[in-house]
N, C-alpha and C positions, 0 to 999 in steps of 0.2 A: 325799345333800344335799337341802335343801329351799330354797324360794324365798330365806328370809333368807341362808343361805350362798351362794347364788348372787349376791345383792346385794353382800353384803361381799367376795366374790371379785372381782366385778366393779370395785367401787371400789379394791380392792387393786392390781389388775392395771392399771388406769387410772394409778394413781399410780406404780407400779414403771416403766411404760413411760416416764412423764415423767421420772422419776429416771434412767433407762437413757440416755434421749436427752440429758439435761443433761451427764451424764458424758461420753459419746461426744463431744459437742460440745466439751467441754473439752480432751479428749484430741486431738481434731482440731486444735486451735489450738495445742497444743504442739509446736513444730517445732523449737526451738533445743536441746532436751534430749534428743534421740534418742540411743540407745546403740548403734544398729546400725552406726555407721560413716558416714564422709563419702561413701564410694563407694556405699552402699546405695541401691536405688531407692525405699525407704520414706520417706514425707514428713512423718510426724508420729507421736506416741506411740500413737494408736489403731492405726495399721497394724503397729506393732511388737508390740502386745499381741496383736492378730490372728495374725500369723506365729507368736507362741510358742504361743497356744493350739492353733492348727492343726499345729504342728510341735513343736520342742523349746524348752522352757523355758531362757533364758540365765541367767547368773550374776546378772543384775539382776532376775529374776522377782520376788523378793520386795519390791523397791523399787517394782516397777509395782503390785503387789497393794496395798502400803501406800498408794500415791498414789490408786488407785481407790477403796479403802476410805474414805480422807478425803474424797473427792468425793462418795461416796454419803451418808456422814455430814453433809456440809455441805448437800446437798439434803434430806436427812431433817429438818433442822432447820427448814426453810421450811414444812414441812406440819403440819397439826394433829395432835394426840396421838390423835384418833379415827382419822384416816386410818393413822397409825402402827399403832395397834392392829388395824386392818383387814389391814394386811400381815402384822403378826406373826401373826395368826390362821392364816396359810396356812403358817407355817413348822412344823416338827416340834414345836418346843415349844408353839405356839399351838394345834396339834391335839391335843397331849397334854392341855393345860389344858381345852380344849373337851370331850374325852372325859371327863376327871374330873369336870368340871362336870354333864355330862348323865348321869353315873353317881352323882351326888351324893357324890362324895368329897371335894368342895372347895366352898366357898362364896365367892363374890366379887360385889360390886356392880358393879364395873367391871373389865374384864379388864386383867391386868397385861400389860406388854409389855417386850421384852428387845431394845434397840437393837443389841447385837451379833448377836443371831440375825436381826434384820430386815435388817442391813447384808449379813451372809453370804448371806442368801436372795436379795437383790437382786443381789449380786456374782455368785453361781453361776447363777440361774435366769433373769437378764436381761442382766447385762452379758458375762459370759463365753460365755454360750450364743450371744449375738449376735456375739461375736468369733469363735467356731467357725463361724458361717455367712457372715460377711463376707468378700468378696473382691473384688479390683479387679485391673488389670494389673500395678501395683506389688507387691502382695501376690503375685500368681502368679509374677512375675519372680524375687522373692526366694525364693519356695519351691522354684523350680527350680534 
């Protein structure tokens, strides 16, 4: 990597952290649509996501993923195309495009970007990885 790559990665990481935070805050506010049952110690959808990532996926897992995916897309719409491209360049598709460009296999004035790849990257590398690390008394009680 060179200094340009470091700058782009830093910008992308900063935006991904902002998006992750916004998604988590939204999920923390969702208390009335929990699927874990009324006797569950879990208080919100974020805690439900955490226990599923750390344990077993429920039959509702796809619903949770769809919700998170839409929250990420909503946040992506709020940032500039340039920042979206910076994030995309961190994905496998972005890395492949960069490699092809550096090896003169393709020519482009401005990098393309793929919103689906960006969303999946943020989902996996930022949101779900944070869910895997998050714990509190309620999550621990549920996991026991």
